[in-house]
C-alpha positions as CSV (number, residue, x, y, z in Angstrom):
1,M,-7.9,1.8,19.7
2,M,-6.6,-0.1,16.7
3,R,-8.2,-3.3,17.8
4,K,-11.5,-1.6,18.5
5,A,-11.5,0.0,15.1
6,I,-10.8,-3.3,13.4
7,E,-13.6,-5.0,15.4
8,H,-16.0,-2.2,14.7
9,F,-15.5,-1.7,10.9
10,K,-15.6,-5.2,9.6
11,D,-16.3,-4.2,6.0
12,I,-12.9,-2.6,5.3
13,H,-9.3,-3.6,5.0
14,F,-7.0,-1.4,7.2
15,Y,-3.7,-0.4,5.5
16,R,-2.0,1.5,8.3
17,F,-2.8,3.5,11.5
18,G,-1.6,6.8,12.6
19,K,-0.5,7.5,16.2
20,P,-3.4,8.5,18.5
21,V,-3.3,12.2,19.5
22,P,-5.2,14.1,22.2
23,A,-8.6,15.5,21.3
24,N,-10.5,18.3,23.1
25,N,-10.6,16.7,26.6
26,D,-9.0,14.1,28.8
27,S,-11.6,11.4,27.9
28,S,-11.1,11.4,24.1
29,C,-8.4,10.8,21.5
30,D,-8.2,11.1,17.7
31,M,-6.7,8.5,15.4
32,A,-6.4,8.3,11.6
33,W,-6.0,5.4,9.2
34,R,-5.9,4.4,5.6
35,F,-8.2,1.8,4.3
36,R,-9.7,0.0,1.4
37,P,-13.3,-1.3,1.2
38,K,-13.4,-5.1,1.2
39,E,-15.8,-5.1,-1.8
40,G,-13.9,-2.3,-3.6
41,K,-13.0,-2.8,-7.2
42,T,-10.3,-0.1,-7.3
43,A,-6.7,-0.2,-5.9
44,A,-7.0,3.3,-4.3
45,F,-6.7,3.8,-0.6
46,Y,-9.0,6.1,1.4
47,K,-8.4,8.1,4.6
48,D,-10.5,8.5,7.7
49,Y,-9.9,10.0,11.1
50,R,-12.3,9.6,14.0
51,R,-12.7,10.6,17.6
52,F,-12.6,7.9,20.2
53,V,-14.3,8.3,23.6
54,I,-12.1,6.7,26.3
55,G,-13.6,5.4,29.6
56,R,-11.8,4.6,32.8
57,S,-13.0,1.9,35.1
58,E,-12.7,1.8,38.9
59,N,-9.4,-0.1,38.7
60,C,-8.1,2.6,36.3
61,T,-8.3,0.3,33.2
62,L,-8.8,2.3,30.0
63,S,-11.2,1.2,27.3
64,V,-12.9,2.6,24.2
65,V,-16.6,3.3,24.9
66,G,-17.5,5.0,21.6
67,I,-16.3,5.9,18.1
68,G,-17.3,9.1,16.4
69,D,-18.6,9.6,12.8
70,Y,-16.6,9.9,9.6
71,H,-13.8,12.5,9.8
72,T,-14.6,13.6,13.3
73,G,-11.0,13.1,14.6
74,V,-9.7,16.3,13.1
75,N,-6.7,16.5,15.4
76,A,-5.3,13.4,13.8
77,R,-5.6,14.6,10.3
78,K,-2.2,15.3,8.6
79,R,-2.1,18.9,7.3
80,K,-0.5,19.6,4.0
81,K,2.4,22.0,3.7
82,N,1.5,25.6,2.9
83,Q,-2.2,24.9,3.4
84,K,-4.2,28.1,3.1
85,P,-5.7,29.5,6.3
86,G,-9.5,29.1,6.6
87,F,-9.6,26.1,4.3
88,E,-10.8,24.0,7.3
89,K,-11.9,24.7,10.8
90,A,-9.0,25.8,13.0
91,P,-8.3,23.8,16.3
92,A,-9.5,25.3,19.5
93,G,-7.0,27.5,21.3
94,K,-3.6,28.7,20.1
95,Q,-1.9,25.3,20.1
96,K,-0.5,24.3,16.8
97,P,-2.2,21.2,15.2
98,V,-0.5,17.9,15.8
99,L,0.8,16.4,12.6
100,L,0.1,12.7,12.0
101,P,3.4,10.7,12.0
102,V,3.7,7.9,9.5
103,V,3.3,4.6,11.2
104,G,4.1,1.2,9.6
105,E,6.0,2.5,6.6
106,T,9.5,1.2,7.3
107,V,10.0,-2.5,6.7
108,N,13.3,-4.2,7.1
109,D,13.1,-6.9,4.5
110,S,16.8,-7.4,4.0
111,L,17.9,-11.0,3.9
112,P,19.5,-12.3,7.1
113,V,23.1,-13.5,7.0
114,V,23.3,-17.1,8.1
115,E,26.7,-17.7,9.5
116,S,26.1,-21.3,10.6
117,E,23.4,-23.9,11.2
118,K,23.6,-23.2,14.9
119,S,23.0,-19.5,14.5
120,F,20.1,-20.2,12.1
121,S,18.5,-22.5,14.7
122,R,18.6,-19.6,17.2
123,G,16.6,-17.4,15.0
124,K,12.8,-16.8,15.2
125,Y,10.7,-17.4,12.1
126,L,7.1,-17.1,11.0
127,I,6.1,-19.7,8.4
128,Y,3.3,-18.8,5.9
129,N,2.1,-21.9,4.2
130,G,-1.2,-21.0,2.5
131,G,-3.7,-22.7,4.7
132,G,-7.2,-21.2,4.1
133,D,-5.8,-19.0,1.3
134,R,-4.8,-22.0,-0.9
135,C,-6.3,-21.8,-4.3
136,K,-8.1,-18.5,-3.6
137,S,-8.1,-15.5,-6.0
138,M,-4.9,-13.6,-6.5
139,N,-6.5,-10.5,-4.8
140,H,-7.3,-12.7,-1.8
141,Y,-3.8,-14.2,-1.8
142,L,-2.0,-10.8,-2.0
143,W,-3.9,-9.4,0.9
144,S,-3.1,-12.4,3.0
145,F,0.5,-12.1,2.0
146,L,0.6,-8.5,3.2
147,C,-1.0,-9.5,6.5
148,A,1.8,-12.2,6.9
149,L,4.5,-9.6,6.2
150,G,2.9,-7.2,8.8
151,E,2.6,-10.0,11.4
152,A,6.3,-11.0,10.9
153,Q,7.4,-7.4,11.3
154,Y,5.3,-7.0,14.4
155,L,6.7,-10.2,16.0
156,N,10.3,-9.3,14.8
157,R,10.6,-12.6,12.9
158,T,11.9,-13.7,9.5
159,L,9.0,-14.6,7.2
160,I,9.4,-18.0,5.5
161,M,7.0,-18.5,2.6
162,D,6.0,-21.4,0.4
163,L,6.7,-20.2,-3.2
164,T,4.6,-22.9,-4.9
165,I,1.2,-21.4,-5.8
166,C,-2.1,-23.1,-6.4
167,L,-3.6,-21.4,-9.5
168,N,-7.3,-20.6,-9.0
169,S,-9.6,-22.0,-11.6
170,M,-10.5,-18.5,-12.9
171,Y,-6.9,-18.1,-14.2
172,S,-6.3,-21.6,-15.6
173,S,-7.1,-22.8,-19.1
174,S,-8.5,-26.0,-17.7
175,N,-11.0,-24.1,-15.5
176,Q,-9.8,-26.2,-12.6
177,D,-7.5,-25.3,-9.6
178,E,-4.0,-26.2,-10.5
179,E,-1.4,-27.0,-7.7
180,G,2.3,-26.2,-8.0
181,R,1.9,-23.4,-10.6
182,I,4.2,-20.3,-10.2
183,S,2.5,-18.2,-12.8
184,A,0.2,-18.1,-15.8
185,K,0.8,-16.7,-19.3
186,N,-0.1,-13.0,-19.4
187,K,-2.2,-13.4,-22.5
188,E,-4.3,-16.1,-20.8
189,L,-5.2,-13.7,-18.0
190,W,-5.1,-10.4,-19.8
191,P,-5.5,-10.8,-23.6
192,N,-5.8,-7.1,-24.3
193,L,-3.4,-5.6,-21.8
194,A,-0.3,-5.4,-24.1
195,A,-2.2,-3.6,-26.8
196,D,-4.1,-1.3,-24.5
197,T,-0.9,-0.2,-22.7
198,S,1.3,0.3,-25.8
199,P,2.6,3.9,-26.1
200,D,0.2,4.8,-29.0
201,A,-2.8,3.4,-27.1
202,L,-1.7,5.3,-24.0
203,L,-1.5,8.6,-25.9
204,S,-5.0,8.1,-27.2
205,T,-6.4,7.1,-23.8
206,L,-4.6,9.8,-21.7
207,G,-5.6,12.5,-24.2
208,D,-9.1,12.5,-22.7
209,K,-7.9,12.3,-19.1
210,I,-4.9,14.5,-18.7
211,E,-4.2,17.9,-20.3
212,D,-1.2,18.4,-22.6
213,G,2.0,19.6,-20.9
214,R,1.3,18.1,-17.5
215,N,3.9,16.3,-15.4
216,I,3.1,12.6,-15.1
217,Y,4.7,10.0,-12.8
218,I,4.8,6.5,-14.2
219,A,4.9,3.6,-11.7
220,T,6.1,0.7,-13.8
221,N,8.2,-2.5,-13.7
222,E,9.3,-1.9,-17.3
223,P,13.1,-2.0,-17.1
224,D,13.5,0.1,-20.3
225,T,11.7,3.4,-19.7
226,S,12.4,4.5,-23.2
227,F,9.4,2.4,-24.0
228,F,7.4,5.4,-22.8
229,D,9.3,8.0,-24.9
230,P,6.3,8.7,-27.3
231,L,4.5,10.2,-24.3
232,K,7.1,12.9,-24.1
233,D,5.6,14.6,-27.1
234,K,2.6,15.7,-24.9
235,Y,3.8,15.2,-21.3
236,T,6.8,15.6,-19.0
237,T,7.4,12.0,-17.8
238,H,9.0,11.0,-14.5
239,F,10.1,7.6,-13.2
240,L,11.3,6.3,-9.8
241,D,15.0,6.0,-10.9
242,E,15.2,9.8,-11.5
243,Y,15.2,10.2,-7.7
244,K,17.7,7.4,-6.8
245,D,20.0,10.0,-5.2
246,L,17.5,9.8,-2.3
247,W,18.6,6.3,-1.5
248,D,22.2,6.0,-2.9
249,E,25.3,5.7,-0.8
250,N,25.4,9.4,-0.2
251,S,21.8,9.7,1.0
252,E,20.5,10.2,4.5
253,W,18.2,7.1,4.0
254,Y,21.3,5.0,3.3
255,S,23.1,6.3,6.3
256,E,20.2,5.9,8.7
257,T,19.1,2.4,7.5
258,T,22.7,1.2,7.7
259,K,22.9,2.3,11.3
260,L,19.6,0.6,12.1
261,N,20.9,-2.6,10.4
262,K,24.0,-2.8,12.6
263,G,26.3,-1.4,9.9
264,V,25.1,-3.6,7.1
265,P,23.8,-1.5,4.1
266,V,20.1,-2.1,3.3
267,E,19.3,-2.7,-0.4
268,F,16.6,-0.5,-1.9
269,D,14.8,-3.5,-3.3
270,G,11.7,-4.3,-5.2
271,Y,9.4,-4.1,-2.2
272,M,10.6,-0.6,-1.3
273,R,10.3,0.5,-4.9
274,V,6.6,-0.6,-5.0
275,S,6.1,1.1,-1.6
276,V,7.4,4.4,-2.9
277,D,5.5,4.1,-6.2
278,T,2.3,3.5,-4.3
279,E,2.9,6.5,-2.1
280,V,3.5,8.8,-5.1
281,F,0.4,7.4,-6.8
282,L,-1.8,8.1,-3.7
283,R,-0.5,11.6,-3.4
284,G,-0.9,12.5,-7.1
285,K,-3.5,15.2,-8.1
286,K,-5.0,12.6,-10.5
287,Q,-4.7,8.8,-10.4
288,I,-4.8,6.7,-13.5
289,E,-4.9,3.0,-12.9
290,T,-4.1,0.3,-15.4
291,F,-7.0,-2.0,-14.9
292,N,-9.6,0.7,-14.2
293,D,-8.6,3.3,-16.7
294,L,-6.4,2.0,-19.4
295,T,-7.6,-1.5,-20.3
296,N,-10.9,-3.5,-20.4
297,D,-9.1,-6.5,-19.0
298,C,-10.0,-7.5,-15.4
299,K,-7.4,-7.0,-12.7
300,D,-7.5,-10.6,-11.5
301,G,-7.8,-12.1,-15.0
302,I,-10.5,-13.0,-17.4
303,N,-14.1,-13.4,-16.1
304,T,-13.3,-11.8,-12.7
305,C,-15.0,-8.4,-13.1
306,N,-18.6,-7.5,-13.6
307,T,-18.1,-4.2,-15.5
308,A,-15.4,-3.2,-18.0
309,A,-13.1,-0.3,-17.2
310,S,-14.1,2.9,-18.9
């Protein structure tokens, strides 16, 4: 079903799939997924759930013979807690709706312990070395990198990556592709970003978007969160580290991941922090994005967007 969906919907990037669940008869199943349009300009993910018609051949081989319209796979939709009755059509019969389990969330990205050259040679690895993604835009590069991570996880292999980056001409001062670059100066790519995201500028911009007194969660890589203290005059601010008791040594997460990792504790690292920040962002009542809402700079650098953010 996943392969059929990917082949059928060529104009979107799939983020993750839910587990297929039974539909209203023996010849159909419902499945949900999150996606982003390939031509989309925002970082937001969207949800869809569809009904798949399953056919059985003479030799009992199953295949997908049809895919329903947008949001037809209602049994695969994840219900919110305390959802009011009557908000949406109830499933047939008295059977409780099947909740969509999260698939593809847990990634074991802890560094392997190399005891010797011999043990290293017995390992299995996936090497990501650019290829067709060399010198492409950063947006293209990041999506390809995520695909490589997913493939390595699926194959249960350690991902090995070439850390030298070819800087695309749109980001370089010479207007030429530059090999061997690790990064570009922020001001070359985003000349207005620092000023547009200063606390005073944020207060001014958010005043038209969020009512005073609201709780706001700030996903940031700024190590000193006191930088955002001026926002406390109007809002109640929250950051990821406020909830670190959820992954510290006394947490259920720490205990379970240590068991899964053969007794070796798993670090709650940068990748996991970004994953949690992204989930909180997607579940928020209102999403405010840096490059779409707070600055006129383009997400991928100067001269890479057609319209300025409002």
